[in-house]
C-alpha positions in Angstrom: -34.5 94.7 152.3 -31.5 96.4 153.7 -28.4 94.6 155.1 -25.4 96.0 156.7 -22.6 95.4 159.2 -20.2 92.5 159.8 -20.4 89.1 161.4 -21.6 89.3 164.9 -23.7 92.4 164.3 -27.5 92.6 164.2 -28.9 92.9 160.8 -32.3 94.7 160.4 -34.5 94.5 157.3 -38.0 94.6 156.1 -39.9 91.8 154.3 -43.3 92.5 152.8 -43.6 95.6 154.9 -42.8 93.9 158.1 -39.5 94.4 159.9 -37.3 91.7 161.5 -34.1 91.4 163.4 -31.5 88.7 162.6 -28.4 87.8 164.6 -25.8 85.4 162.9 -22.3 84.2 163.8 -20.4 82.2 161.1 -18.9 78.8 162.1 -15.1 78.8 162.8 -12.9 77.9 159.8 -10.9 74.7 159.9 -7.1 75.0 159.4 -5.9 74.2 155.9 -3.8 71.0 155.8 -0.9 71.0 153.2 -1.3 68.3 150.6 0.7 65.1 151.4 4.0 64.7 149.7 5.6 61.5 148.5 9.3 60.6 149.1 11.4 57.7 147.8 11.4 54.7 150.2 14.2 54.9 152.7 16.4 52.2 154.2 13.5 50.8 156.1 11.0 50.7 153.2 8.7 47.6 153.2 10.0 46.7 156.6 13.3 45.4 155.2 16.7 46.8 156.0 18.5 48.4 153.0 21.9 47.2 151.7 25.1 49.0 152.8 27.6 50.6 150.4 29.7 48.6 148.0 33.0 49.8 149.3 34.2 46.4 150.5 33.1 44.7 147.3 34.9 47.3 145.1 38.1 47.0 147.2 37.9 43.2 146.9 37.6 43.5 143.1 40.5 46.0 142.8 42.8 44.0 145.0 41.8 40.8 143.2 43.0 42.4 139.9 46.2 43.6 141.6 46.9 40.1 142.8 48.2 39.3 139.3 51.2 41.6 139.9 53.9 39.1 140.9 55.6 41.0 143.7 52.2 42.0 145.2 50.1 39.0 144.3 50.2 36.9 147.4 49.4 39.8 149.8 46.8 41.4 147.7 45.2 38.1 146.8 44.8 37.2 150.5 43.4 40.7 151.2 40.9 40.5 148.3 39.8 37.1 149.5 39.1 38.4 153.1 37.4 41.6 151.9 35.2 39.6 149.5 34.1 37.2 152.2 33.3 40.0 154.6 31.3 41.8 151.9 29.2 38.7 151.3 28.7 38.1 155.0 27.5 41.6 155.6 25.3 41.4 152.4 26.5 44.8 151.2 25.8 46.1 147.7 27.9 44.8 144.9 27.7 41.1 145.7 28.9 40.3 142.2 32.0 42.4 142.6 32.7 40.7 145.9 32.5 37.2 144.3 34.7 38.4 141.4 37.2 39.8 143.8 37.3 36.5 145.7 37.9 34.5 142.5 40.5 36.9 141.2 42.3 37.0 144.5 42.5 33.2 144.7 43.7 32.7 141.1 46.1 35.7 141.3 47.6 34.6 144.6 48.2 31.1 143.2 49.8 32.5 140.0 52.0 34.9 142.0 53.1 32.2 144.4 54.2 30.1 141.4 55.9 33.0 139.7 57.8 34.4 142.7 60.4 31.5 142.7 61.1 32.2 139.0 61.9 35.8 139.9 64.0 35.3 143.0 65.6 32.0 142.2 68.2 33.4 139.8 69.1 36.1 142.2 69.4 33.6 145.0 71.5 31.3 142.9 73.7 34.2 142.0 74.2 35.1 145.6 75.1 31.6 146.5 77.6 31.4 143.7 79.2 34.7 144.8 79.5 33.3 148.3 81.2 30.2 146.9 83.5 32.3 144.9 84.5 34.3 148.0 85.1 31.1 149.9 87.2 29.6 147.1 89.4 32.7 147.0 89.9 32.4 150.7 90.9 28.7 150.2 93.4 29.7 147.6 94.8 32.4 149.9 95.2 29.7 152.6 97.0 27.4 150.1 99.4 30.2 149.1 100.1 31.1 152.8 100.7 27.5 153.7 103.2 27.1 150.7 105.0 30.3 151.9 105.3 29.0 155.5 106.7 25.7 154.2 109.2 27.6 152.0 110.4 29.7 154.9 111.1 26.6 157.0 112.7 24.7 154.1 115.0 27.2 152.4 112.5 28.5 149.8 111.8 25.0 148.5 108.4 24.3 147.3 106.3 21.6 149.1 106.1 18.5 146.9 102.3 18.4 147.1 99.3 19.7 149.1 99.1 16.5 151.1 102.4 17.3 152.7 101.0 20.6 153.9 98.0 18.9 155.5 100.2 16.2 157.1 102.4 18.9 158.7 99.3 20.7 160.0 100.1 23.9 157.9 96.9 23.5 155.9 93.5 21.9 156.7 91.7 19.4 154.5 88.6 21.6 154.4 90.6 24.3 152.7 91.2 22.0 149.8 87.5 21.4 149.1 85.7 23.8 146.7 82.5 25.1 148.5 79.5 23.0 147.6 81.4 20.5 145.4 81.4 16.8 146.2 84.1 15.5 143.8 85.6 13.0 146.2 89.1 14.2 145.4 91.7 15.0 148.0 91.9 18.5 146.6 89.7 20.6 144.3 92.7 22.9 143.6 95.6 22.2 141.3 99.1 22.9 142.7 102.4 22.6 140.9 105.6 22.2 142.8 108.1 24.5 141.3 111.7 23.3 140.6 114.3 23.2 143.4 116.0 26.4 142.2 113.7 28.3 144.5 110.0 29.1 145.0 110.3 32.8 144.4 112.8 32.7 141.4 110.3 34.2 138.9 110.5 37.2 136.6 107.3 38.6 138.0 105.9 36.8 141.2 102.6 38.8 140.7 102.0 37.0 137.4 103.4 33.5 138.4 100.5 31.1 139.3 101.0 29.0 142.4 97.7 27.2 142.5 94.3 27.4 140.8 90.8 25.9 140.9 90.4 22.7 138.9 88.4 23.1 135.7 85.3 21.0 136.8 84.5 23.2 139.8 83.4 26.8 140.1 82.0 28.8 137.2 82.4 27.5 133.7 83.6 30.8 132.3 85.9 31.8 135.1 88.8 30.3 137.2 90.4 31.7 140.4 94.1 31.4 141.1 96.7 32.4 143.7 100.0 33.8 142.6 103.5 33.7 144.1 103.1 37.1 145.7 100.1 35.6 147.5 97.4 37.7 145.9 94.3 36.0 144.5 92.4 36.7 141.4 89.2 35.6 139.7 89.9 35.4 136.0 87.9 34.8 132.9 88.9 31.8 130.8 90.6 34.1 128.3 92.5 35.9 131.0 93.5 32.6 132.6 94.8 31.3 129.3 96.8 34.5 128.8 98.4 34.0 132.2 99.3 30.5 131.4 101.1 31.7 128.2 103.6 33.7 130.2 107.1 32.4 130.6 106.8 32.1 134.4 103.8 29.8 134.0 104.8 27.5 131.1 105.8 24.6 133.5 102.6 25.2 135.4 100.5 25.2 132.2 102.1 21.9 131.0 101.4 20.2 134.3 97.8 21.5 134.3 97.2 20.1 130.8 98.6 16.7 131.8 96.2 16.7 134.8 93.1 18.0 133.0 93.7 17.3 129.4 93.9 20.0 126.6 
């Protein structure tokens, strides 16, 4: 039997001495399909939406930790609380971090709120004391100016007391009160009327004390005074005692000790 040719051609052969003719066309080939590939489940796997990133939760946790810094605590604590709540509401990833951020933000904010006054209170009190010091120096300057006006009108004589200056309208009662002190005294400043030989008869008017703060007002370690040349100074206790030891201030020092004690 002989065969030859290709598909679609007639093939002729012999079988047991007999010839035959055969025509054959092969069936068409089906296209080869690639094997199915498997991929990890996406956001919509199992019909449930996937969780979003943990950015909000991480931010809440970091800010919650930062809320323990005193100067930043209140602001960062509130921010951590808000971000943590938003992360929980949106059901993002990192729910545990969001809860931790909320807890840390609340605790840190409370701690910072309690610590802030301890930080700023000394500075605030210092600023208030400096303001009182400035006002007291202004009061002493006013006392010195009033004494000088009285002396000009009365032949360089010293006024007998500060009440006389208030009665004559040269000085106001408010100028005799130390700022913030409620002593109930007529004057929170000590004044000594110099002898009748003359107000300005001093070896050095810039060192001769005219009036000063009383010892129970103002700072414990300082005392302000006005001098005969009308300049004012804030002195430490040692500096004030040194001024009192000068010859021009001996009578003033004796009168001050009688008024306040040794």
